C-alpha angles and dihedrals in degrees: 000000000000105000090205096058122086105232122214116216125193115205118194111193129144095203106087097207094048089047092051090048092054092047091050094047095046096045089050087055091056102259128129109239135200120182139200127196095211143019095260093053089043094057091045090052092046093054092045101043103025095215121204094232135019128208111196133184116223101217114056135136121259101005111026126209095264091058091047089051091052095048096047093043090054093047098042115009092178096059113103113242121198117194117213127185138172093209 
């Protein structure tokens, strides 16, 4: 990673407290962060903002993490995807 660039990270997590923890930690580390509370919103944000990295929870209502991974991988196979799960 280029240390001079400001990286944009998208975190997709349905649990509000976990989502807010990720945001706080990543912003403290110097990253720009956008967040979605579900897979549908996460895909929309990804298509709109084109983040550099995506953190995605596996278990979410409506569109789960596996569907999000598939959609984003098809749209942008070079984007790093990091799977997170509380289970």
